[in-house]
PAZAPA-4460 file (N, C-alpha, C; in steps of 0.05 Angstrom, whole numbers, plus 32768, in hexadecimal, padded with zeros to 4 digits):
% residues 69
    n_x    n_y    n_z   ca_x   ca_y   ca_z    c_x    c_y    c_z   seq   type   mol
   7D88   7E52   7F44   7D78   7E49   7F5A   7D66   7E5E   7F63     1      M     A
   7D4E   7E57   7F69   7D39   7E6A   7F72   7D2F   7E60   7F8D     2      K     A
   7D2E   7E73   7FA0   7D24   7E6B   7FBB   7D09   7E78   7FBF     3      T     A
   7CF5   7E68   7FC6   7CDB   7E72   7FCB   7CD5   7E6D   7FE9     4      I     A
   7CCC   7E83   7FF8   7CC7   7E81   8013   7CAA   7E87   8018     5      V     A
   7C9B   7E76   8025   7C7F   7E7A   802D   7C81   7E86   8048     6      N     A
   7C7A   7E9F   804B   7C7C   7EAD   8064   7C67   7EA4   8079     7      C     A
   7C52   7E9A   8070   7C3D   7E90   8082   7C45   7E76   8090     8      E     A
   7C51   7E64   8080   7C58   7E49   808B   7C75   7E46   8091     9      T     A
   7C85   7E58   8086   7CA2   7E55   808A   7CAF   7E41   8077    10      G     A
   7CA0   7E36   8065   7CAA   7E23   8052   7CBC   7E2F   803E    11      E     A
   7CD4   7E23   803A   7CE8   7E2D   8027   7CEB   7E18   8011    12      V     A
   7CE8   7E21   7FF8   7CEB   7E10   7FE1   7D00   7E1B   7FCE    13      V     A
   7D14   7E0B   7FC7   7D28   7E13   7FB4   7D25   7E03   7F9B    14      E     A
   7D26   7E10   7F84   7D23   7E02   7F6B   7D33   7E11   7F55    15      R     A
   7D3A   7E03   7F40   7D47   7E0E   7F29   7D35   7E22   7F1B    16      E     A
   7D41   7E36   7F0F   7D31   7E49   7EFE   7D26   7E3B   7EE5    17      L     A
   7D0E   7E43   7EDD   7D03   7E38   7EC4   7D0E   7E4A   7EAD    18      N     A
   7D07   7E43   7E95   7D12   7E50   7E7D   7D0B   7E6E   7E7D    19      K     A
   7CF2   7E75   7E83   7CEA   7E90   7E83   7CF9   7EA0   7E98    20      A     A
   7CFD   7E94   7EB0   7D0C   7EA2   7EC5   7D29   7EA6   7EBE    21      E     A
   7D35   7E92   7EB1   7D51   7E94   7EA8   7D52   7EAB   7E93    22      K     A
   7D40   7EAB   7E80   7D40   7EC0   7E6B   7D3E   7EDC   7E78    23      D     A
   7D2C   7EDE   7E8C   7D28   7EF8   7E99   7D41   7F00   7EA8    24      Q     A
   7D4E   7EED   7EB5   7D67   7EF1   7EC3   7D7C   7EFD   7EB1    25      Q     A
   7D7E   7EF2   7E99   7D92   7EFB   7E86   7D8C   7F18   7E7D    26      K     A
   7D72   7F1E   7E79   7D6A   7F39   7E71   7D70   7F4C   7E88    27      I     A
   7D6A   7F44   7EA0   7D6F   7F56   7EB8   7D8D   7F5B   7EBB    28      D     A
   7D9D   7F47   7EB8   7DBA   7F49   7EBA   7DC5   7F5C   7EA5    29      E     A
   7DBB   7F5A   7E8D   7DC3   7F6B   7E76   7DBB   7F89   7E7D    30      A     A
   7DA3   7F8C   7E87   7D9A   7FA7   7E8E   7DAC   7FB4   7EA5    31      N     A
   7DB2   7FA4   7EB8   7DC3   7FAE   7ECE   7DDF   7FB6   7EC3    32      V     A
   7DE9   7FA5   7EB2   7E04   7FAB   7EA6   7E03   7FC4   7E95    33      A     A
   7DED   7FC8   7E86   7DEA   7FE0   7E74   7DE8   7FF9   7E87    34      A     A
   7DD8   7FF8   7E9C   7DD4   800E   7EAD   7DEF   8016   7EBC    35      R     A
   7DFF   8001   7EC2   7E19   8006   7ECF   7E2B   8013   7EBC    36      K     A
   7E2C   800C   7EA3   7E3D   8018   7E8E   7E34   8036   7E8B    37      K     A
   7E1B   803B   7E89   7E11   8056   7E86   7E18   8067   7E9E    38      I     A
   7E16   805D   7EB6   7E1D   806C   7ECE   7E3B   8072   7ECE    39      A     A
   7E4C   805E   7EC6   7E69   8062   7EC5   7E6F   8078   7EB1    40      E     A
   7E62   8078   7E99   7E68   808B   7E84   7E60   80A7   7E8E    41      A     A
   7E49   80A9   7E9B   7E40   80C3   7EA5   7E53   80CE   7EBA    42      E     A
   7E5C   80BD   7ECC   7E6F   80C5   7EE0   7E89   80CE   7ED5    43      A     A
   7E93   80C0   7EC0   7EAB   80C8   7EB3   7EA8   80E3   7EA4    44      E     A
   7E91   80E6   7E97   7E8C   80FF   7E88   7E8B   8117   7E9D    45      A     A
   7E7E   8112   7EB4   7E7D   8128   7EC8   7E98   812E   7ED3    46      Q     A
   7EA8   811A   7ED8   7EC3   811E   7EE2   7ED4   812E   7ECE    47      A     A
   7ED1   8127   7EB4   7EDF   8135   7E9F   7ED6   8152   7E9D    48      T     A
   7EBD   8156   7E9F   7EB3   8172   7E9D   7EBC   8182   7EB5    49      A     A
   7EBC   8176   7ECC   7EC6   8184   7EE4   7EE3   818B   7EE1    50      R     A
   7EF3   8179   7ED7   7F10   817F   7ED4   7F14   8193   7EBF    51      Q     A
   7F05   8193   7EA9   7F07   81A8   7E93   7F00   81C4   7EA0    52      E     A
   7EEC   81C5   7EB0   7EE5   81DE   7EBD   7EFB   81E8   7ED0    53      L     A
   7F05   81D7   7EE0   7F1C   81DE   7EF1   7F34   81E8   7EE1    54      L     A
   7F39   81DB   7ECB   7F50   81E3   7EB9   7F4A   81FF   7EAE    55      N     A
   7F31   8203   7EA6   7F29   821D   7E9A   7F2C   8234   7EAF    56      K     A
   7F25   822D   7EC7   7F27   8241   7EDE   7F44   8243   7EE8    57      L     A
   7F54   8230   7EE2   7F70   8231   7EEA   7F74   822B   7F08    58      G     A
   7F63   821A   7F12   7F65   8213   7F2F   7F64   81F4   7F32    59      I     A
   7F6D   81EB   7F4A   7F6D   81CF   7F4F   7F53   81C7   7F5D    60      T     A
   7F4E   81AD   7F5F   7F35   81A4   7F6D   7F35   81AC   7F89    61      A     A
   7F4C   81AC   7F97   7F4F   81B4   7FB2   7F47   81D3   7FB5    62      D     A
   7F51   81E3   7FA2   7F4A   81FF   7FA3   7F2D   8203   7F9F    63      E     A
   7F20   81F4   7F8D   7F04   81F7   7F88   7EF5   81EF   7FA2    64      A     A
   7EFD   81DB   7FB1   7EF0   81D4   7FCA   7EF2   81EA   7FDE    65      K     A
   7F08   81F8   7FDE   7F0C   820E   7FF1   7EF9   8225   7FEA    66      L     A
   7EF5   822A   7FCF   7EE4   8240   7FC7   7EC6   8239   7FCE    67      L     A
   7EBF   821F   7FCB   7EA3   8217   7FCE   7E9D   820F   7FEB    68      L     A
   7EB0   8209   7FFB   7EAC   8200   8016   7EA9   8215   8029    69      G     A
***
């Protein structure tokens, strides 16, 4: 469903999406899902790298916060 609002007149029209709009919606949803997966993978890689560094230094995350805080 698509809602179109005319700000000048206040008229509100709701209608079904046409084929092109449905196709674009699917593309947009796929792009959002792909970006979300990339962000999750990057966050996981950063967390892993952080933990590896803490292990290498032989300190805990709390101890690192004390050093940096």
